VOGU-3710 file (C-alpha; in Angstrom, 3 decimals, decimal comma):
1> mllcdfhiht> -8,752/-19,083/-36,744  -9,916/-18,820/-33,067  -13,062/-16,516/-32,552  -12,293/-14,797/-29,182  -13,554/-12,283/-26,804  -11,364/-11,237/-24,029  -13,638/-8,740/-22,160  -16,854/-10,091/-20,482  -18,526/-9,006/-17,298  -21,016/-11,190/-15,275
11> kysdgsvelr> -23,124/-10,622/-11,998  -19,869/-10,756/-10,050  -19,534/-6,985/-10,929  -21,773/-4,933/-13,094  -22,868/-7,466/-15,869  -26,647/-8,482/-15,976  -26,012/-12,180/-16,731  -24,978/-14,961/-14,520  -21,639/-16,644/-15,060  -23,197/-19,886/-16,038
21> ktidlygqag> -25,517/-18,373/-18,625  -22,832/-16,053/-19,950  -20,574/-19,302/-20,758  -23,494/-20,996/-22,423  -24,344/-17,992/-24,540  -20,781/-17,791/-25,840  -20,636/-21,609/-26,227  -23,651/-21,925/-28,182  -22,494/-19,016/-30,295  -19,654/-21,016/-31,375
31> fdviaitdhv> -16,806/-19,174/-29,662  -13,266/-20,757/-29,251  -11,827/-18,609/-26,288  -13,213/-16,143/-23,915  -12,061/-14,421/-20,820  -14,222/-13,516/-17,761  -13,018/-10,098/-16,651  -15,107/-8,726/-13,885  -14,245/-5,266/-12,439  -11,890/-4,798/-9,668
41> vngdnsigrl> -12,565/-1,337/-8,558  -10,402/1,139/-6,673  -11,985/2,053/-3,363  -9,983/5,153/-2,583  -12,606/7,543/-3,618  -16,579/8,106/-3,560  -17,115/6,491/-6,814  -15,099/3,563/-5,886  -16,789/3,264/-2,520  -20,184/3,159/-4,200
51> ahrfrlsvta> -19,005/0,445/-6,534  -18,044/-1,631/-3,336  -21,164/-0,762/-1,435  -23,379/-2,059/-4,257  -21,143/-5,128/-5,019  -20,153/-3,999/-8,406  -16,416/-5,229/-7,816  -14,577/-8,284/-7,138  -12,701/-7,923/-3,822  -9,817/-9,579/-1,982
61> enfdeyisni> -12,552/-11,405/0,050  -14,396/-13,084/-2,827  -11,829/-13,324/-5,310  -10,897/-17,031/-4,557  -14,534/-17,941/-5,026  -14,607/-15,921/-8,280  -11,660/-17,738/-9,754  -12,847/-21,217/-8,468  -16,374/-20,791/-10,138  -14,633/-19,826/-13,281
71> kyeaerawnk> -12,438/-22,644/-13,349  -15,380/-24,872/-12,618  -17,284/-23,369/-15,487  -14,130/-23,502/-17,743  -14,088/-27,337/-17,396  -17,692/-27,570/-18,229  -17,238/-25,309/-21,312  -14,423/-27,302/-22,595  -16,232/-30,517/-22,210  -19,440/-29,264/-23,524
81> yemlvvpgve> -18,454/-26,862/-26,266  -14,693/-27,216/-26,512  -14,617/-23,573/-25,649  -11,508/-22,277/-23,547  -12,414/-20,020/-20,579  -9,753/-17,933/-19,046  -9,922/-16,017/-15,726  -9,346/-12,344/-15,575  -10,251/-9,101/-14,039  -10,639/-5,554/-15,317
91> isknyinpek> -8,685/-3,240/-12,946  -10,800/-0,206/-12,805  -9,525/3,090/-11,692  -12,649/5,447/-11,841  -12,358/9,160/-11,209  -14,766/12,119/-12,030  -12,167/13,405/-14,483  -11,669/11,022/-17,397  -8,181/12,210/-17,967  -7,369/10,347/-14,571
101> sahvliidik> -9,412/7,177/-15,357  -8,018/3,929/-16,719  -9,166/0,361/-17,196  -6,882/-2,616/-17,636  -7,684/-6,046/-18,323  -5,497/-8,682/-16,530  -6,138/-11,958/-18,403  -5,009/-15,403/-16,918  -4,807/-13,808/-13,558  -3,862/-16,127/-10,527
111> efipacmnye> -3,663/-13,960/-7,447  -5,735/-10,893/-6,510  -4,306/-7,490/-7,627  -5,847/-4,299/-5,707  -6,912/-1,548/-8,126  -5,622/0,952/-5,486  -2,086/0,240/-6,114  -0,155/2,592/-8,567  -0,013/1,497/-12,215  3,613/0,362/-12,055
121> kiflearqqd> 2,846/-1,978/-9,279  -0,194/-3,350/-10,919  1,716/-4,108/-14,161  4,702/-5,660/-12,430  2,407/-7,752/-10,364  0,604/-8,936/-13,483  3,914/-9,744/-15,088  4,998/-11,699/-12,204  1,793/-13,796/-12,765  2,605/-13,997/-16,508
131> alivachphh> -0,793/-12,366/-17,052  -1,855/-10,692/-20,225  -2,065/-6,903/-19,797  -4,486/-5,189/-22,138  -5,467/-1,362/-22,071  -9,202/-1,376/-22,732  -11,419/1,378/-24,231  -8,395/3,599/-24,205  -9,925/6,677/-26,329  -12,994/8,545/-26,621
141> msdmsrdtlf> -16,252/6,290/-26,749  -19,446/6,853/-28,658  -21,991/5,748/-26,125  -22,638/7,180/-22,695  -19,897/5,328/-20,850  -17,279/7,163/-18,924  -14,066/7,816/-21,097  -10,918/6,325/-19,582  -8,089/8,257/-21,148  -5,195/8,306/-18,683
151> lwnnrgkyak> -3,225/5,388/-20,216  -3,673/6,730/-23,785  -2,486/10,233/-22,624  0,287/8,761/-20,844  1,384/6,126/-23,270  4,922/7,227/-23,665  5,414/6,182/-19,966  3,218/3,132/-19,700  3,021/1,551/-23,348  6,202/-0,699/-22,380
161> yidaweianr> 3,978/-2,529/-19,808  0,964/-3,168/-22,043  0,810/-6,314/-24,323  -2,160/-5,082/-26,293  -4,545/-2,221/-26,779  -8,289/-2,638/-27,473  -8,514/-1,269/-30,995  -12,201/-1,869/-30,920  -14,733/-2,181/-28,043  -18,325/-3,266/-28,617
171> ddvfnvisle> -19,337/-0,922/-31,398  -16,294/1,669/-31,259  -13,255/1,520/-33,251  -10,000/3,408/-32,086  -7,958/4,163/-35,101  -5,509/5,829/-33,058  -4,210/2,484/-31,951  -3,367/1,471/-35,647  -1,732/4,899/-36,269  0,605/4,031/-33,252
181> kypyiansdf> 1,172/0,455/-34,641  0,541/-0,765/-31,103  -0,427/-4,613/-30,657  -4,268/-4,842/-30,559  -7,318/-7,053/-29,852  -11,008/-6,287/-30,098  -13,641/-7,170/-27,460  -17,279/-6,884/-26,579  -17,101/-5,308/-23,043  -19,921/-7,689/-22,483
191> hkarhiyswk> -22,602/-6,578/-19,746  -25,873/-7,651/-21,514  -26,766/-10,599/-23,733  -27,097/-8,476/-26,802  -23,485/-7,178/-26,290  -22,374/-10,563/-27,813  -23,010/-8,997/-31,260  -19,909/-6,722/-31,336  -16,241/-6,458/-32,406  -14,157/-9,402/-31,755
201> tllnceknid> -10,831/-10,877/-32,051  -9,527/-13,567/-34,340  -6,293/-15,613/-33,403  -4,180/-17,748/-35,832  -2,843/-20,101/-33,082  -3,339/-23,334/-31,095  -6,211/-23,195/-28,656  -4,189/-23,209/-25,288  -3,402/-20,106/-23,075  0,219/-20,101/-23,788
211> sikkcirhnk> -0,185/-19,868/-27,358  -2,881/-17,408/-27,240  -0,980/-14,985/-24,898  2,211/-15,305/-27,256  0,120/-14,694/-30,353  -1,314/-11,551/-28,789  2,007/-10,434/-27,503  3,843/-10,866/-30,774  0,677/-9,503/-32,551  1,190/-12,088/-35,447
221> gvaitlfrn> -1,808/-13,882/-36,808  -4,134/-11,302/-35,084  -7,371/-10,004/-36,911  -10,801/-8,396/-35,805  -14,175/-9,085/-36,989  -17,551/-7,626/-36,343  -19,718/-10,517/-34,987  -23,292/-10,124/-35,911  -26,414/-12,390/-35,551
//
């Protein structure tokens, strides 16, 4: 089975590790597939404006550079580690009220998607790019992170757009996802080197992006594991 992590941040947003070093950490740890998913933050409120001011978000202006560097590192990762690296982003709608906040992974993204668009437009744009749509940390978290509850509280409206939900994020497990029998994956939400030791996804499929997206969407041959040193 393929050892995977689809939720990884670098210094392109609020991660503390450079892109190249992040690739090497995962390659040396024996991973088969990872996705780089730096934040794209909404800029329509004070929280978002601060994120943009301190360069904690990928923007329309540096998106092409971001994707280009990921693709360059992906070629190096394949040649050195036989590890598949997929470009992605985390659409981050942040508000003071966690009931209004939501984060969504867009994996295998090709064109920039602004976080200020409404959810339907974001999902439809991702679908047009044949990108994987994942609702991340959709329920209450145990650490000091800000909860992002909007998609879970409105799942009756938005679940039809979502390919998978994070059933586990870093050290948290969201059993509500299994109770609803939604498609699931597990990820680290990597920001620091130590975050590599966390929940991960196992996929029983070929090591190419089309097979991986199909496996997750059909949710057959998917398991989770707690990766430790």
